[in-house]
C-alpha positions in Angstrom: 9.0 4.2 7.2 7.3 2.8 4.1 4.9 4.9 2.1 2.1 3.6 -0.3 2.6 0.1 -1.4 1.1 -1.8 -4.3 1.0 -5.3 -5.7 3.1 -6.3 -8.8 2.7 -9.0 -11.4 0.3 -11.8 -10.3 0.3 -10.3 -6.8 3.6 -12.1 -6.1 5.6 -8.9 -5.4 4.9 -5.8 -3.5 6.5 -2.4 -4.4 6.6 0.5 -1.9 8.2 3.9 -1.5 10.0 4.9 1.6 11.3 7.9 3.6 14.9 6.7 3.1 14.9 7.5 -0.7 14.6 3.9 -1.8 11.9 1.8 -3.6 11.6 -1.6 -2.0 10.3 -4.8 -3.6 9.1 -7.7 -1.4 8.3 -11.3 -2.3 4.8 -11.8 -1.0 5.3 -15.5 -0.2 8.6 -15.3 1.7 8.1 -11.7 2.9 11.8 -11.0 2.0 13.0 -7.8 0.4 14.2 -8.8 -3.1 15.3 -5.5 -4.5 16.1 -2.0 -3.2 16.1 0.7 -5.9 17.5 4.2 -5.3 15.1 6.9 -5.9 17.8 9.5 -4.9 15.7 12.6 -4.6 14.4 12.4 -1.1 11.5 10.4 0.2 9.8 8.3 -2.4 6.1 8.9 -1.8 4.5 6.6 -4.3 5.5 3.6 -6.4 3.3 1.7 -8.8 3.4 -1.1 -11.3 2.1 -1.0 -14.8 -0.6 -3.7 -14.9 0.3 -4.9 -18.4 4.2 -4.8 -18.4 7.0 -5.2 -15.9 7.3 -1.5 -15.6 7.5 0.4 -12.3 7.4 4.1 -11.6 7.9 6.2 -8.5 7.6 9.8 -7.5 9.5 11.7 -4.8 9.1 14.5 -2.4 10.7 17.0 -4.8 8.4 16.1 -7.7 10.8 13.9 -9.6 9.8 10.6 -11.1 11.8 7.5 -11.9 10.9 4.5 -14.1 12.4 1.0 -14.0 11.8 -2.3 -15.8 11.4 -5.1 -13.3 13.9 -7.9 -13.8 13.7 -10.7 -11.3 17.2 -11.8 -12.3 18.6 -8.5 -11.1 20.4 -8.9 -7.8 19.4 -7.0 -4.7 20.9 -3.5 -4.8 22.6 -2.2 -1.6 23.9 1.3 -2.5 
C-alpha cells in the first residue's frame, strides 16, 4: 500500500512512501515506476520533494528520516 504521495519537479514525477519500506517514484505521463529507493526502517509514511532543488526526504514508522538527491539518470533500484 502506498502512503502520502507528492509531485516532484514540474509535476512530472510523483514520489510516495509505502508499507513495504520503499520510496517509489512514478513518471506522471507514462504512469511507470522509474525508481524504487530503500527506506529500510519499516513503512515509509511520508516522502516529499524540496520545491527548489532535486532533493527528496522520507520518514519512517520508527522515526528515522532519509534524504536523497534525485538523479533521473540513476537506474531503477530493485533491492
